[in-house]
N, C-alpha and C positions, 0 to 999 in steps of 0.2 A: 145870652151870657148867663152862666150859672153862678150863683153866690155860694161860696163855701162857708158854712156856719161856724167852722172851727178856725177861720182866718182872723187874727186879731185886727187886721186893717179893716175888716168888714164890720166887726162887732163893736169895737171901742167907739168909733165916731157915731154909731147909731144911737141916738138919744132914747129911742123907745126901748132898747134892750135894758139900759140902766133903770128906766122908769119901772118896768115890770119887776125887776129884782129888788129895787129899793122901796117901792111903794106897795105893790099888790101882794108880793110874797109875805112881808111881815103882817099885813092886814089879814091874810088868809091863815097864817099861823096863830095870830091872836084869836080869831074867830073859832078855829079848831080847838084851841085851849079852853075857851069859854064853853064850847059845846061839851068837851070832855069833863070839865068841872061841873057843869049842870047834870050830866049823866051820873057822875060820882055822888052828887048830893041826893039823887033819887034812890041810890042803892041802900038797902036796909043793912044797918050795921049788925054784925053777929053778936049774940047775947053772951057768948063765952069770953073769957079773958084772952086778949091777944098777947102773943109772945113778943119780946123785944126784937129789935133789928139784929141780924146776924150776918156775918160774912161780907159779901160785896156791898150790900146796901148800907151796912154800918160803916164800912170803909169810905164809901162815897159821901155819906153824911159828915164824917169826921173831916175829910179833905175839903168839902164844901165850906164847912165852918172855919177851917184854918185859912182857906183862900179868902174868905170874907174878912177875917181879922187882918190878914196881910194887906188887902186892898185898902181897908180903912186906915191902917197904919201908914201906908205909903201916902195916902191922901193927907193925913194929918201932918206928916213930916214935910210934905210939899207946901202946904198952906200955912204952917205955923209961923213963918217969918214974914 
């Protein structure tokens, strides 16, 4: 009997499938982040002045800060009473 990996009746009851996604995948992402952070620390910074953020990077930074403020605001409104 063949097992279809895309059949929800096969995947959902299988406890090992959720274990891998919920445990091993976040651990691997964390370790990869630590490795990239370590490699970034080893890189020598340029001596010339760096330009400010422009375009898409600036937009992402602004939206990230706005999202952070909104999340904290929702948390404060939820727990103030």
